[in-house]
BAFI-3210 file (N, C-alpha, C; in Angstrom, 3 decimals, decimal comma, padded with zeros to 6 digits):
// residues 93
n [1|2|3|4|5|6|7|8|9|10|11|12|13|14|15|16|17|18|19|20|21|22|23|24|25|26|27|28|29|30|31|32|33|34|35|36|37|38|39|40|41|42|43|44|45|46|47|48|49|50|51|52|53|54|55|56|57|58|59|60|61|62|63|64|65|66|67|68|69|70|71|72|73|74|75|76|77|78|79|80|81|82|83|84|85|86|87|88|89|90|91|92|93]
n.u [022,433|019,951|017,861|014,550|011,447|008,102|004,949|001,817|-001,480|-004,127|-006,880|-008,663|-009,376|-007,450|-005,127|-005,630|-005,512|-002,914|-001,620|-002,484|-001,278|001,344|001,703|001,259|003,387|005,433|006,433|007,688|006,338|003,875|005,278|007,467|006,177|005,147|007,318|008,444|006,483|006,681|009,373|009,091|007,312|008,854|010,932|009,303|008,532|011,037|011,809|009,929|010,565|013,104|015,357|016,613|017,684|015,670|015,610|015,852|013,503|011,598|011,220|009,091|007,516|006,750|003,318|002,253|000,257|-002,365|-003,968|-007,165|-008,054|-010,438|-012,626|-011,833|-012,035|-014,721|-015,799|-014,706|-016,112|-018,802|-018,549|-017,977|-020,392|-022,231|-021,209|-021,684|-024,468|-025,010|-023,834|-025,587|-028,049|-027,398|-026,973|-029,550|-031,122]
n.v [017,343|016,998|014,307|014,261|013,039|013,835|014,175|014,810|015,847|015,718|016,533|013,766|014,150|015,991|014,443|012,528|014,218|014,985|012,478|011,921|014,045|013,434|010,982|012,000|013,802|011,977|011,179|008,993|008,746|010,491|012,097|013,078|014,631|016,621|017,774|018,927|020,719|022,524|023,445|024,735|026,834|028,184|029,124|030,854|032,859|033,791|034,839|036,859|038,474|039,313|038,028|036,153|035,760|035,491|032,432|031,738|030,535|031,493|034,197|036,608|036,890|039,547|040,010|039,575|041,665|041,183|042,888|043,622|044,640|044,792|044,870|047,198|049,136|048,997|049,972|052,616|053,518|053,438|055,359|057,667|057,933|058,409|060,720|062,333|062,496|063,787|066,297|067,056|067,263|069,395|071,411|071,706|072,860]
n.w [-047,597|-045,274|-044,558|-043,843|-042,431|-042,839|-041,730|-043,056|-042,923|-045,199|-047,344|-048,885|-051,612|-052,365|-052,099|-054,023|-056,350|-056,326|-056,799|-059,500|-060,642|-060,024|-061,505|-064,183|-064,470|-064,360|-061,911|-059,200|-056,863|-054,703|-052,898|-054,295|-056,324|-054,543|-053,620|-055,963|-056,618|-054,402|-054,790|-057,199|-056,426|-054,526|-056,253|-057,951|-056,024|-055,289|-057,757|-058,053|-055,881|-056,726|-055,945|-057,484|-060,812|-063,857|-065,962|-069,307|-070,384|-068,567|-069,018|-069,940|-072,965|-075,200|-076,246|-079,402|-081,096|-083,053|-085,663|-086,571|-089,358|-090,912|-089,170|-087,723|-089,712|-090,356|-087,922|-088,086|-090,371|-089,461|-087,447|-088,803|-090,328|-088,281|-087,400|-089,589|-089,715|-087,258|-087,814|-089,913|-088,478|-086,727|-088,576|-089,587|-087,466]
ca.u [021,147|019,383|016,537|013,441|010,118|007,156|003,534|000,851|-002,923|-004,714|-008,104|-008,449|-009,371|-006,072|-004,233|-005,918|-005,038|-001,435|-001,352|-002,769|-000,176|002,684|001,797|001,183|004,780|006,416|007,180|007,442|005,237|003,242|006,189|008,377|005,350|004,942|008,716|008,397|005,594|007,276|010,578|008,556|006,674|010,065|011,552|008,448|008,627|012,319|011,823|009,115|011,271|014,283|016,523|017,318|017,336|014,977|016,067|015,288|012,112|010,712|011,184|007,774|007,761|005,714|002,359|002,089|-001,101|-003,080|-004,946|-008,335|-008,395|-011,760|-013,433|-011,349|-012,585|-016,161|-015,935|-014,433|-017,177|-019,813|-018,275|-018,130|-021,761|-022,906|-020,796|-022,250|-025,808|-024,948|-023,626|-026,733|-028,957|-026,950|-027,146|-031,010|-031,536]
ca.v [017,455|016,146|013,770|014,241|012,535|014,749|013,642|015,854|015,482|016,414|015,890|012,789|014,806|016,576|013,332|011,995|015,060|014,923|011,240|012,150|014,860|012,668|010,107|012,675|014,416|010,795|010,887|007,601|008,828|011,828|013,039|013,766|015,829|017,760|018,588|019,623|021,943|023,464|024,128|025,797|028,019|028,957|029,890|031,857|033,810|034,548|035,740|038,152|039,365|039,827|037,413|035,445|036,145|034,419|031,824|032,117|029,962|032,095|035,512|036,919|037,470|040,476|039,481|040,051|042,039|041,068|043,923|043,087|045,768|044,722|045,334|048,491|050,000|049,152|050,986|053,856|054,008|053,852|056,593|058,787|057,973|059,024|062,181|063,165|062,626|064,796|067,556|067,470|067,671|070,705|072,475|071,918|073,444]
ca.w [-047,270|-044,268|-044,832|-042,793|-042,803|-042,448|-041,976|-043,304|-043,179|-046,316|-047,886|-049,867|-052,899|-052,755|-052,338|-055,461|-057,424|-056,282|-057,387|-060,823|-061,141|-060,002|-062,677|-065,335|-064,523|-064,359|-060,620|-058,719|-055,784|-054,331|-052,334|-055,384|-056,756|-053,546|-053,425|-057,236|-056,446|-053,455|-055,455|-058,344|-055,792|-054,039|-057,366|-058,305|-055,087|-055,432|-058,949|-057,773|-054,999|-057,410|-055,511|-058,506|-062,278|-064,619|-067,097|-070,805|-070,449|-067,666|-069,561|-070,678|-074,378|-075,524|-077,030|-080,733|-081,293|-084,388|-085,896|-087,407|-090,168|-091,350|-088,075|-087,462|-090,879|-090,096|-086,900|-088,596|-091,278|-088,680|-086,714|-089,872|-090,731|-087,249|-087,446|-090,670|-089,235|-086,282|-088,506|-090,560|-087,480|-086,213|-089,668|-089,867|-086,413]
c.u [020,677|018,015|015,611|012,113|009,049|005,866|002,561|-000,462|-003,453|-005,951|-007,866|-008,513|-008,019|-005,013|-004,290|-005,356|-003,500|-000,981|-001,466|-001,503|001,161|002,749|001,988|002,727|005,748|007,156|006,770|006,375|004,786|004,349|007,103|007,382|005,161|006,236|008,823|007,710|006,151|008,477|010,075|008,002|007,738|010,562|010,621|008,472|010,034|012,447|011,072|009,906|012,572|015,563|017,291|016,859|016,606|015,820|015,268|013,846|011,249|010,468|009,809|008,010|006,468|004,696|002,327|000,605|-001,478|-004,148|-005,924|-008,738|-009,778|-012,621|-013,082|-011,974|-013,945|-016,489|-015,711|-015,627|-018,432|-019,777|-018,513|-019,609|-022,538|-022,545|-021,590|-023,715|-025,970|-024,943|-024,915|-027,859|-028,591|-027,170|-028,686|-031,545|-031,592]
c.v [016,493|015,660|013,716|013,552|013,340|014,081|014,805|015,268|016,282|015,878|014,881|013,123|015,405|015,556|012,762|012,894|014,989|013,591|011,303|013,020|014,243|011,659|010,828|013,247|013,244|010,728|009,373|007,650|010,390|012,776|013,820|014,915|016,956|018,558|019,375|020,935|022,994|024,217|025,092|026,842|028,851|029,758|030,988|033,118|034,464|035,264|036,991|039,073|039,930|039,132|036,650|035,977|035,150|033,749|032,182|031,689|030,731|033,603|035,696|037,532|038,466|039,787|040,371|040,337|041,990|042,145|043,470|044,417|046,008|045,407|046,904|049,526|050,120|050,020|052,404|054,443|054,418|055,031|057,759|058,928|058,764|060,461|063,057|063,439|063,817|066,159|068,064|067,993|069,101|071,836|072,695|072,624|074,861]
c.w [-046,341|-044,600|-043,706|-043,342|-042,050|-042,730|-042,049|-043,509|-044,270|-046,742|-048,895|-051,230|-053,426|-052,954|-053,737|-056,501|-057,485|-056,910|-058,901|-061,383|-061,198|-061,192|-064,092|-065,512|-064,364|-063,050|-060,144|-057,492|-055,494|-053,625|-053,138|-056,014|-055,843|-053,521|-054,864|-057,100|-055,512|-054,023|-056,522|-057,558|-055,135|-055,125|-057,823|-057,424|-055,079|-056,576|-058,678|-056,859|-055,516|-056,822|-056,495|-059,881|-063,021|-065,646|-068,312|-070,896|-069,705|-068,027|-070,268|-071,878|-074,609|-076,407|-078,304|-080,945|-082,829|-084,662|-086,934|-088,197|-090,573|-090,296|-087,679|-088,473|-090,719|-089,128|-087,299|-089,516|-090,482|-087,880|-087,714|-090,235|-089,587|-087,131|-088,281|-090,387|-088,306|-086,909|-089,239|-089,644|-087,001|-087,240|-089,854|-088,763|-086,581]
res [x|x|x|x|x|x|x|x|x|x|x|x|x|x|x|x|x|x|x|x|x|x|x|x|x|x|x|x|x|x|x|x|x|x|x|x|x|x|x|x|x|x|x|x|x|x|x|x|x|x|x|x|x|x|x|x|x|x|x|x|x|x|x|x|x|x|x|x|x|x|x|x|x|x|x|x|x|x|x|x|x|x|x|x|x|x|x|x|x|x|x|x|x]
***
């Protein structure tokens, strides 16, 4: 790997955020955080393009849907009540 030094101008707020992220992610300096972000983005784009296969952690697990039976039953009861009213109105006409 060839080491190169690159100088980049960026807003001070971005530099501050990168410093915070570097500290949070236990990097020694901002450059390691930037390299980490770039590597993650490259991997994400390669996954999207199908150039590489996802590892177990990156596989999306299907969401388990919880059914709220109480609310579902209340909605059904309200629907039945409205339908009965409509039937009565039609019969009375």
